[in-house]
C-alpha positions as CSV (number, residue, x, y, z in Angstrom):
1,M,-3.3,-2.3,58.6
2,N,-2.6,1.8,58.4
3,V,-1.5,3.7,55.6
4,S,0.0,6.9,56.6
5,P,-1.6,9.8,54.3
6,G,1.8,10.8,52.4
7,M,1.7,6.5,51.3
8,A,-1.5,7.3,50.0
9,N,-0.4,10.3,48.2
10,G,1.8,8.7,46.1
11,A,0.0,5.3,45.7
12,R,-2.7,8.5,43.8
13,A,0.0,9.5,42.2
14,L,1.3,6.3,40.6
15,T,-1.9,5.7,39.6
16,Y,-3.1,8.3,37.8
17,G,0.4,8.1,36.0
18,A,0.3,5.0,34.9
19,A,-3.4,6.0,33.8
20,G,-2.2,8.6,32.2
21,V,1.2,6.5,30.6
22,G,-1.3,4.3,29.6
23,L,-3.8,7.3,27.3
24,L,-0.7,7.8,25.5
25,F,0.4,4.8,24.5
26,G,-3.2,4.1,23.7
27,A,-3.2,7.6,21.2
28,Y,-0.1,7.0,19.8
29,K,-1.4,3.1,18.7
30,Y,-4.5,4.1,17.5
31,G,-4.7,7.4,17.0
32,L,-2.1,7.6,13.8
33,Y,-2.0,5.5,10.2
34,N,0.1,5.5,7.0
35,V,-1.1,6.3,3.9
36,D,1.2,4.3,1.7
37,G,3.4,5.6,-2.0
38,G,0.3,5.5,-4.3
39,H,-2.7,4.9,-1.9
40,R,-4.9,7.6,-1.1
41,A,-7.2,7.2,2.5
42,V,-10.7,8.5,3.4
43,I,-12.0,9.0,6.4
44,F,-15.5,6.5,7.5
45,N,-16.9,8.4,10.7
46,K,-19.1,6.2,12.9
47,I,-21.0,9.3,13.7
48,T,-21.5,11.4,10.5
49,G,-20.6,9.5,7.6
50,V,-17.9,9.8,5.1
51,K,-15.9,12.7,5.4
52,E,-15.4,14.5,1.4
53,E,-11.8,14.9,2.3
54,V,-9.4,12.1,0.9
55,Y,-5.7,12.2,2.4
56,G,-2.6,11.2,0.8
57,E,0.6,9.5,1.2
58,G,2.2,9.9,5.2
59,T,1.0,8.9,8.4
60,H,-2.0,11.2,9.6
61,I,-4.4,11.6,12.8
62,R,-8.2,9.9,13.7
63,I,-9.6,9.7,16.2
64,P,-9.6,6.6,18.1
65,F,-12.7,3.8,17.6
66,I,-14.9,6.5,16.0
67,D,-12.7,7.3,12.6
68,I,-12.3,4.9,10.4
69,P,-9.2,5.2,7.2
70,V,-10.5,2.9,4.0
71,I,-7.3,3.0,1.6
72,Y,-7.6,2.2,-1.8
73,D,-4.6,1.7,-4.5
74,V,-4.6,3.9,-7.2
75,R,-1.8,3.1,-9.0
76,A,-2.0,2.3,-12.5
77,K,-2.0,-1.3,-13.4
78,P,-1.1,-2.9,-16.6
79,R,-3.6,-5.4,-18.7
80,S,-2.5,-6.6,-21.9
81,L,-5.6,-8.1,-24.0
82,Q,-4.8,-10.5,-27.0
83,S,-6.4,-11.0,-30.3
84,L,-5.9,-13.1,-33.3
85,T,-6.6,-11.6,-36.0
86,G,-6.4,-12.5,-40.0
87,S,-4.9,-9.8,-42.5
88,R,-5.2,-9.0,-46.1
89,D,-2.9,-12.1,-47.4
90,L,-5.0,-14.4,-44.9
91,Q,-2.2,-15.1,-42.5
92,M,-3.1,-15.1,-38.7
93,V,-1.5,-12.0,-36.8
94,Q,-1.4,-11.7,-32.9
95,I,-2.1,-8.6,-31.7
96,T,-1.5,-7.5,-28.3
97,L,-2.2,-4.2,-26.8
98,R,-1.5,-3.6,-23.4
99,V,-3.8,-0.5,-21.6
100,L,-2.2,1.8,-18.7
101,S,-5.4,1.8,-16.6
102,R,-6.2,3.1,-12.7
103,P,-9.0,1.4,-10.5
């Protein structure tokens, strides 16, 4: 099959264009991550380890396949502690203490 030089250049340009679109899609899909409200993220880098910066809510950029975001829930959670105790006049009283704590 005889292929003209103009057709070969067109096929090469189409291949490069498709590869470029694929790279842009991959960078968009794997290069961004979201941190929801009430959460924080730290980045684990496979080469250097854990980074010092803590990322708040929003959309952030990472290096695909090298940076791994680890997302933590930092919202205050209620915990209820119940106790059944006796009063001075020997009646049983149930006391409930509600504590808000952050993990």
